[in-house]
N, C-alpha and C positions, 0 to 999 in steps of 0.2 A: 627244409622246404616241405610244405604241406602237399599232400597228394590230393588230387581231385579239384583243387582250386587254382585257377589261372589268374595271376596278378598281372595287371596291365601297367606297363611303364611307357609313357609317351606313345600310347597306341600300339605297342608291341607286346604280345603276350610273353611271359617269361618262359613258357614251354617251348616257344619257337626260337629262343636265344641259343646260340651255339658258342662254345668257347673255342677260340682259335689257339693254336699252339704258339708259344712264345717265339718271337723272331730271334734269330741269332744276332749276337752283338757284333758291331763292326769294330775295327781296330781302335777308333777314337772313343768307344763306349766301354772300354774294359773297366773292371773294378779296380780299386786301389791296390788290392793284393796282386792282381794280374800285372798291373803296371810296375809294382815294386820288383816282381820276379823278372820282368823284362828289362830292368834297368841296365843290365850288363850288355844287352844287345844294342847294336847300332841301328838307329832309325833314320830313314831317308829324310832329307830336309823338306820341310813344308814349302809349298809355293807361296810367294809373297801375297799378302792380302791386298786386294785392290783398294786404292784410297777412297774415302767417303766422298760423296758428291758435295760440291760447294753449297752451303746452306744460305748463301747470299740471295736475297730476293731481287728478282730482275724488275726493272722499271716497267710500268704499264705500257702497253703498245699504243702507238699513236695512229690515228686515222690518217690514211694517205690522202693527199690532195694533189690534183693534177691541174697544171696551168692550161689555159684555153688553147695555146699553140700546140701543146703536146696532144691534147684530145683531138684537135683537127688533123694533126699529122698522122695519128694512129687510125683515125677514121678514113683518111685518104688511102693509107696503106691497106686497110681491110677492104675497102671498096675495090682497089686494084687487084687484090689477091682473091677476090670472090670467084673468079673464073677457074682457078686451079684448086682441085679438091685437097683438103688438108692444110692449105697454106694459111688459112685464118687461125687454125689451132696452133700452128707453129709460131705465128705472130704473137698470139696470146701467151704461149709458154715463154717465148723470148722476153716479152715485156713484163711478165708476171701479172697478167690481168685476167679477169674473168669475162665470160661472154656477156654477163649482165652489164658490164661497163659499156660495151659496144651498144647494147640495146638502149641504155639510158642516154648515152651521148648522141646516138642517132635521133632519138626522140627529141632531145633538146635542140639539135641542129634543125630538124624539120619544123619545129615550132618557131624557129627563128629567135629563140631567146638567147641573146648574146650574153646577158648577165648569168644565165644558167650554165654557160660554158666556163665561166670564171669561178674559182672556188669562193665560197662564202662561209662566214662564221656561223656555227651552229648555236642554237640556244635562243633565249629571249633577246629581243632587240632593245637597245638602250632608248629610254624615253627622254634622255637629257638633250637639250638643245644648247650648244655652247654660245650661240649668239644671245639667247635669252638670258643665260647666266651673266654674260658680260653687260647686258643692258641693266639687269638688276644691280650689279656691282656699281655701275656708274650712277644709277639713281640714288643708291645709299650714300655714295661719296658726295653727290651734289647736295643731298639733304643735310649731311654733316657740315659741309662748308657753308651752306646758307645759314645754319644755326650759329656757327662760329662768327659769321659776319654780323648777324643780328646782335650777338653779345658784344662784339667789338664796337658797334655803333652806340649801344647803350653806355658802355664805358666812356667813350669819347664825349657823348652828350653830358654825362655826369661831370667829367673833367671840365668842360666848358662852363657848366653852372657853378662849380666850386671856384673856378678862376674868376668868374664874374662877381661872386659873393665876396671874395678876398680882394678884389680890385686889381687883379692882374690883367693887364691889357692883352688881348689876343692879337697876334700879328695879322695884318691885313693880307689876304690871299688875293693876288692878281689873277683873274680868270685866264689870262693869256699865258701865264708862266707855269702852267701845269706840266708836269713831267710827261 
């Protein structure tokens, strides 16, 4: 080491570094020679190693939903327990709820929104109208059948003309004997 020059390592001058004495080795850190010499000695059994945690991934948590009857029952209990200190907290702990649940449910109840008390699906609403789909399906089927009828009438007309050219007499259809 040069004298008179302080070399900085990570902001610490080398002059201020102190060397610590080597720590004593524990029983498990002995060298190979020490372990071979101690082979004749009896060693106390090691405690069993705890098993590794299960690496299985747990399914994602589901958002809790509460039916309207449950919300109304809890709100009634909370309103009745408001006179006794600490009883609302006990109710919330017993039911596993948060105070924000009560605030939200009271707001919904006061606004008179009955549909707000019933659970609703989250996310974008469907723009499909099942009646409109059924109408479109029936229109397509009607169009297909109309086209088939038009083709069948053409075939019948051609058969009549061919029969008239060949001299085949057509049976007379009595208008009163229709099926």
